[in-house]
C-alpha positions as CSV (number, residue, x, y, z in Angstrom):
1,M,116.5,110.4,81.4
2,T,115.7,111.5,85.0
3,D,112.4,113.4,85.7
4,P,112.8,116.1,88.4
5,I,109.3,115.9,89.9
6,F,109.5,111.9,90.3
7,R,112.9,112.4,92.1
8,R,111.5,114.9,94.1
9,L,108.4,113.2,95.2
10,L,109.4,109.8,95.6
11,G,113.0,109.5,95.0
12,V,112.9,107.4,91.7
13,P,114.5,108.7,88.6
14,D,111.2,108.4,86.3
15,A,108.0,106.1,85.9
16,S,109.6,103.6,83.7
17,D,109.7,100.6,86.2
18,P,106.2,100.1,87.8
19,R,107.8,97.9,90.6
20,R,110.4,100.6,91.5
21,L,107.9,103.3,91.0
22,L,105.5,101.4,93.8
23,G,108.5,101.0,96.2
24,L,108.2,97.1,95.5
25,T,110.8,94.6,95.1
26,D,111.2,91.6,92.8
27,G,109.3,88.6,93.3
28,A,105.5,87.6,93.3
29,L,103.3,90.1,94.3
30,T,99.4,89.8,95.2
31,R,97.0,92.4,94.4
32,V,96.6,93.5,97.9
33,Q,100.2,94.3,98.1
34,I,100.0,96.3,94.9
35,E,97.2,98.2,96.1
36,I,98.8,98.8,99.7
37,A,101.9,99.9,97.7
38,L,99.8,102.6,95.8
39,R,98.0,104.0,98.8
40,E,101.4,104.4,100.8
41,R,103.0,106.2,97.5
42,L,100.0,108.1,97.0
43,D,100.0,109.4,100.5
44,Q,103.7,110.0,100.1
45,V,103.0,112.3,97.2
46,Y,100.3,114.0,99.2
47,R,102.3,114.9,102.2
48,H,105.2,116.0,100.5
49,P,105.2,119.8,100.4
50,D,104.8,119.8,96.3
51,G,102.2,117.0,96.6
52,R,99.4,119.2,95.5
53,A,101.2,121.0,92.6
54,P,99.8,120.2,89.2
55,A,103.1,118.5,88.2
56,A,102.1,116.2,91.3
57,D,99.2,115.0,89.0
58,Q,101.6,113.4,86.8
59,V,103.1,111.3,89.5
60,R,99.6,110.3,90.8
61,Q,98.6,109.0,87.5
62,A,101.9,107.0,87.0
63,L,101.3,105.5,90.1
64,R,97.8,104.3,89.3
65,D,99.0,103.2,86.0
66,A,101.9,101.4,87.5
67,A,99.5,99.7,89.8
68,R,97.1,98.6,87.0
69,T,100.0,97.3,84.8
70,L,101.1,95.0,87.8
71,I,97.7,93.8,88.7
72,S,97.0,93.1,85.1
73,S,100.2,91.0,84.8
74,E,99.2,89.0,87.8
């Protein structure tokens, strides 16, 4: 199911795929690549006109969770 806030802020349907959420492609990833992707996506959210809305908190937390998931699976 598509979540409008994720679509609006990041252009992804929902938070179900950590790689897609962070804008990462398939293949091996390093911790540094994941952390850079996290910073870039958080910056994207903050720069968006709706990026400071309460609903954006959910997106920021999902981004942090996605990065944590990918780092722990290294």
